[in-house]
Each structure stands twice: as structure tokens, then as C-alpha cells.
C-alpha positions in Angstrom: 103.9 131.2 106.6 100.6 131.3 104.7 98.2 128.4 105.2 99.0 125.7 102.6 96.3 123.6 101.1 97.6 120.0 101.1 95.9 116.7 100.2 97.2 114.0 102.6 96.5 110.3 102.3 96.8 108.4 105.6 96.7 104.7 106.4 96.3 103.0 109.9 92.6 103.9 110.6 92.0 100.8 112.7 91.4 102.6 116.0 90.5 99.4 117.9 92.1 97.5 120.9 95.2 97.2 118.7 95.1 100.7 117.3 96.9 102.1 114.3 98.6 105.5 114.3 96.3 107.0 111.6 93.6 108.6 113.7 95.9 110.3 116.3 98.3 111.4 113.5 95.4 113.0 111.7 94.2 114.8 114.9 97.7 116.3 115.2 97.7 117.4 111.6 94.3 119.0 111.9 95.5 121.1 114.9 98.1 122.9 112.8 97.6 126.6 112.5 99.7 126.6 109.3 98.2 123.8 107.2 94.9 123.7 105.4 94.4 120.0 104.7 92.1 117.5 103.0 92.6 114.1 104.6 92.1 111.0 102.5 91.7 107.9 104.5 93.2 104.6 103.1 91.6 101.6 104.7 92.3 97.9 104.3 89.0 96.8 106.0 85.5 98.2 105.7 85.0 98.4 109.5 88.1 100.5 110.4 86.7 103.1 112.8 88.6 106.0 111.3 86.4 105.7 108.2 83.3 106.6 110.2 84.7 109.0 112.9 83.5 112.6 112.4 86.1 115.2 111.4 88.8 112.6 110.9 88.9 111.9 107.2 87.3 114.0 104.4 86.9 110.9 102.3 88.0 107.3 102.7 88.9 104.6 100.2 89.4 100.9 100.5 92.8 99.7 99.2 94.1 96.2 98.8 96.8 94.7 101.2 100.3 95.1 99.9 100.5 91.3 99.9 98.2 91.4 96.9 101.2 92.5 94.8 102.9 95.8 94.2 101.3 96.4 90.8 97.7 95.9 92.1 98.4 98.0 95.2 99.9 100.9 93.3 97.2 100.8 90.6 94.7 101.4 93.3 96.7 104.2 94.8 96.9 105.9 91.4 93.2 105.5 90.9 92.6 107.4 94.1 95.3 109.9 93.2 93.5 110.7 89.9 90.4 111.6 91.9 92.0 113.3 94.9 95.3 114.8 93.6 97.3 113.4 96.6 100.2 115.6 97.6 101.5 113.3 100.4 101.0 109.8 101.6 101.8 108.8 105.2 101.8 105.0 105.7 101.5 103.9 109.3 102.0 100.1 109.3 105.3 98.3 109.3 104.1 95.7 106.8 103.3 98.4 104.1 106.5 100.4 104.4 108.6 98.1 102.1 106.1 98.7 99.3 106.0 102.4 99.8 109.7 102.8 100.1 110.4 100.8 97.0 107.8 102.8 95.1 109.0 106.2 96.4 110.5 107.4 93.1 107.4 106.2 91.1 105.1 108.0 93.4 107.2 111.1 93.2 107.0 111.1 89.4 103.2 111.3 89.8 103.5 114.2 92.3 102.9 112.1 95.4 105.4 112.8 98.2 106.4 110.6 101.1 108.7 111.1 104.1 110.2 107.7 104.9 113.4 106.0 105.9 115.6 104.4 103.3 115.3 100.7 102.6 118.7 100.2 104.3 117.5 102.1 107.4 114.3 100.0 107.5 116.0 96.7 107.2 119.0 97.2 109.6 116.7 98.1 112.6 114.5 95.0 112.1 113.9 92.8 115.1 116.0 90.0 113.6 119.0 92.3 113.0 118.7 94.4 116.2 121.8 92.8 117.9 123.9 93.7 114.9 122.4 97.2 114.9 123.3 97.7 118.5 126.9 96.5 117.9 127.3 98.8 114.9 126.0 101.9 116.5 127.0 101.3 120.2 123.7 100.7 121.9 122.9 98.0 124.4 120.5 95.5 122.9 119.1 92.2 124.3 120.3 89.0 122.7 117.9 87.5 120.1 117.6 84.6 117.7 115.6 83.9 114.6 113.6 80.7 114.7 112.0 79.1 111.7 111.2 75.6 112.9 110.7 73.5 116.1 114.3 72.3 116.1 115.4 75.9 116.7 113.0 76.0 119.7 114.5 72.9 121.2 118.0 74.5 121.1 117.0 77.7 122.8 117.9 76.5 126.3 121.6 76.5 125.2 121.6 80.3 124.9 118.6 81.7 126.8 117.2 81.6 130.3 113.4 81.6 130.7 111.3 83.7 130.5 111.9 85.0 126.9 110.0 87.2 124.6 108.6 85.7 121.4 108.0 88.3 118.7 106.6 88.5 115.2 108.7 90.2 112.5 106.1 93.0 112.2 103.9 92.8 115.3 103.0 90.8 118.4 105.1 89.9 121.4 104.4 87.3 124.1 106.2 86.1 127.2 107.1 82.4 127.2 108.2 80.6 130.4 109.1 77.2 128.8 109.6 75.4 125.5 105.9 74.5 125.2 104.8 78.1 125.4 107.5 79.2 122.9 106.1 76.6 120.5 102.5 77.8 121.0 103.4 81.4 120.4 105.7 80.5 117.5 102.7 78.7 115.7 100.4 81.6 116.4 102.8 84.3 115.2 104.1 82.4 112.2 100.6 81.8 110.9 99.8 85.5 111.2 103.0 87.3 110.2 105.1 84.6 108.6 108.7 83.6 109.3 111.1 84.2 110.9 109.8 84.5 114.5 112.2 86.2 116.9 113.1 85.1 120.4 114.5 87.8 122.5 116.3 87.8 125.9 114.1 89.2 128.7 115.6 92.3 130.4 114.0 93.1 133.8 113.2 96.7 134.3 110.8 99.5 133.4 109.6 99.9 129.8 110.0 103.4 128.5 109.3 104.7 125.0 110.2 107.6 122.8 108.4 109.0 119.8 110.8 110.9 117.6 111.1 112.6 114.2 114.3 112.8 112.1 114.9 115.0 109.1 117.2 112.7 107.2 120.4 114.7 107.9 121.0 113.4 111.4 118.9 116.2 113.1 116.3 115.2 115.7 113.4 117.5 114.9 111.5 116.5 118.0 111.3 113.7 120.6 109.0 113.0 123.5 109.4 110.2 126.1 106.8 108.4 128.1 106.3 105.6 130.5 103.4 103.2 130.0 100.9 103.3 132.8 98.5 100.6 131.5 99.3 97.9 129.0 96.7 95.6 127.3 97.1 91.9 126.8 98.4 92.7 123.3 101.2 94.8 124.8 99.7 98.1 123.7 99.9 101.2 125.8 96.3 102.1 127.0 97.6 104.8 129.3 100.9 106.6 129.6 102.6 109.7 131.0 105.3 111.9 129.7 108.6 111.8 131.7 111.8 113.8 131.9 114.6 111.4 131.1 117.7 113.2 129.7 119.5 109.8 129.1 116.7 108.6 126.9 116.8 111.9 124.9 120.5 111.5 124.6 120.2 108.0 123.2 117.5 109.0 120.8 119.4 112.0 119.4 122.5 109.8 119.2 120.7 107.1 117.2 119.1 109.6 114.8 122.4 111.4 114.4 124.3 108.2 113.6 121.7 106.6 111.3 120.5 109.9 109.7 116.9 108.6 110.2 114.3 110.1 107.9 110.7 110.1 109.2 109.0 109.1 112.4 110.1 106.4 114.8 109.4 104.8 118.2 112.1 103.6 120.4 111.1 101.0 123.0 113.6 100.7 125.8 114.0 98.9 129.2 115.5 101.0 132.0 117.0 98.6 134.6 117.3 99.2 138.3 121.0 100.1 137.8 120.0 102.8 135.2 121.1 100.9 132.2 119.1 101.3 129.0 118.5 98.5 126.6 117.0 99.1 123.2 114.4 96.3 122.7 112.7 97.6 119.5 112.7 100.3 116.9 109.4 100.9 115.2 110.0 102.6 111.9 107.0 104.9 112.0 104.9 107.2 114.2 103.3 105.1 117.1 99.6 105.1 118.0 100.3 107.2 121.2 101.7 110.2 119.2 98.8 112.4 120.3 100.3 112.5 123.7 103.3 114.2 122.2 101.0 116.7 120.5 99.3 117.4 123.8 102.7 117.8 125.5 103.7 120.5 123.1 105.4 118.8 120.2 103.1 118.4 117.2 105.3 115.8 115.4 102.6 114.9 112.8 102.5 118.6 111.7 106.3 118.7 111.6 106.4 115.6 109.4 104.0 117.1 106.9 106.0 120.3 106.7 109.3 118.4 106.2 107.7 116.3 103.5 106.5 119.4 101.7 110.0 121.0 101.8 109.3 123.5 104.5 111.7 124.6 107.3 110.9 123.1 110.7 112.9 124.2 113.8 114.0 121.6 116.3 111.7 121.2 119.3 113.6 120.7 122.5 111.1 121.0 125.2 107.8 119.4 126.1 105.5 119.2 129.1 106.2 116.4 131.5 103.5 114.8 133.6 101.1 114.9 130.7 98.9 111.8 130.7 96.8 110.0 128.1 94.1 107.3 128.7 92.4 105.4 125.9 88.7 104.5 126.2 85.9 102.9 124.3 83.2 105.0 122.8 80.1 103.6 121.0 79.9 105.5 117.7 76.6 105.4 115.9 76.3 105.4 112.1 74.0 104.2 109.4 74.1 101.0 107.4 74.2 103.1 104.3 77.7 104.2 105.2 78.8 100.6 105.5 77.1 99.7 102.2 78.8 102.6 100.3 82.4 101.7 101.5 81.7 98.0 100.8 80.1 98.3 97.4 81.9 101.4 96.0 85.2 101.2 97.8 84.9 104.8 99.0 82.9 106.9 101.5 
């Protein structure tokens, strides 16, 4: 295949202690031998590191949060499209997926492609609906409840044993060992992400994760599993290692086959001491540790771009086990003029 020149807009450039997937996804795309790309960074804040990192974006633009309204959000995307001729947008945050999925046809009319799950796929795997998802498709899932007020918290002891996990509808998860801690986490999460807040049964075991890519027909294009080696206080993997776990791969392919998932996803599972697997979360996009998959031999970001552009992508069955990643801090130096340009002009 000849090298294709593609303009790709990417969100999720906040490569901090709670990293977005944008930077590692871009790294994977740039390593493609088949794609000649121009990367347009879409940032929500003027200090997102991906704006300033060398050889990550070719140009970056500030965009409003989707909460500002669909019309305002899409108008800004179209302004950027007029300048950049965007071929493909890859959103990387759960909170922005609703807007992009609902706007998929409108974007396509303007020549902007996406490669996303359907709205039904997005909603049925939500944290609040995960028990129903497990029952529908035949996967073991911890019990969970939506809570919207303190009365709900008071009634938790009727159905749950402590500790429990308290989760936001998009992000954040905290252990709670009593009602007081549930209340504290509930207030923190609700103020940040809104209601409902989800309380989930705690399953004891080893947390294992899979990054996977589905083509929308039920085929798993690629999948790589890993075990977290180091976890931050925000629950983010700061180190991990690829593992060989045939049962995890079987569950992943079964899930993608049954749901006909389109796009990237991350499956978070707990493997118990008796070798049972509980699906505790399905993140509907590429995770921030995706570069480990690239290093292990499956360039899922490249494959996603090719699928979005209508190109044939063979299934990837194998990857290197024992491949490890470790995140680290690095003081990157820049100039105040860069900050001034992105702040004043909305682009850099």
C-alpha cells in the first residue's frame, strides 16, 4: 500500500498524573510505515503537555468543553476543519464521546471521519448498566447500584459488604470501608462528574486489563492483555507488563463478537484465586497505556486509522509477552511565547 497523507485530529493531550490516551496514540500512529500523517491536537486546557511536546502534534488548537453545548463545540471543530482539512477525528475521553457519536453523520457530511461505537453500544456498557450488560451477554459482573442522594447511601448495608468501590459515571474510583467514606467520595465525585455515582461490589483478586480494537462486524482486529505493576492514588497504571492469558483473550473476542463493537476499548477485569474473571469496567476508547501494545507488536492506533479510512486490516493474533512499560516525569522546557500564543490565539 502506498503511504497515505491523512490529517488526523486527536484529543486527550493531558499527559499528566491522570494521563489521557492522546499522546501514546499519536506515537503509535507516527510509527506506521504506511501512513503519512499530519496530527492536529485538540486541547481543552492551555497547559496540556501534548501541545508542547516535540514531534507529537503538528499544530494544536484549543476547543471548548462539550458541556458548553453541541452547537458551540461543533462550530469550533468546523473552524479548525476549514483551516486543516481534517480527514479523521479520534476523541479519547469518555465525556466527549456522546457529542461525537451524535454528530457522526454531520461530521461525515463535511468529510470528517470517525471510528466510534454506536450510541447503544456506548450506553449499555456504562458503569450503571454493567450488571444488565453482564446478564445480557453472559459475563460475570460485580453487583452495583446507582446512588443519587444520602438516603441511598444509608441503605447500602442491606445489599453490600464493606469495602465497596465508589465510582464516577465517567472517571474516578475510590475504596470505601464504611458509610462515612462512601458519603465523602460521593460528594467529591458528584461535584466533579455529576450524578449518578455508582457503588460497586468489591471482588478480591488480581486486576488485569485488555486493550482491544473491534471492526464493527464482530471481528477482533487486535487485543493485548497486561497486569498493572504499579498503580497511582488515582487508580492509574504507572507500570505494567504484558501477559499471556488465553481466557482473557477468549472473553475479549467473545464480547466484541456479541456486541459487534466498533472502535477501541479497554476491559478491566478481576481474576480471582479460583481463576474466575469478573468484568468490572468497559472503557469505550483506547486507554492511556496503549503504547505498551504498540511495543508488544500490535499497533492498534495505526490499525484504527486504517479501518476508519476504509482500508483492509488483518487480524493480529500474537504479541510479545513480558513487555513492560514504566511512566516517568520529565521536565520539558519551553518558552512563554508558546503559552501566550495558545492562550491568546487558541492555536499553536
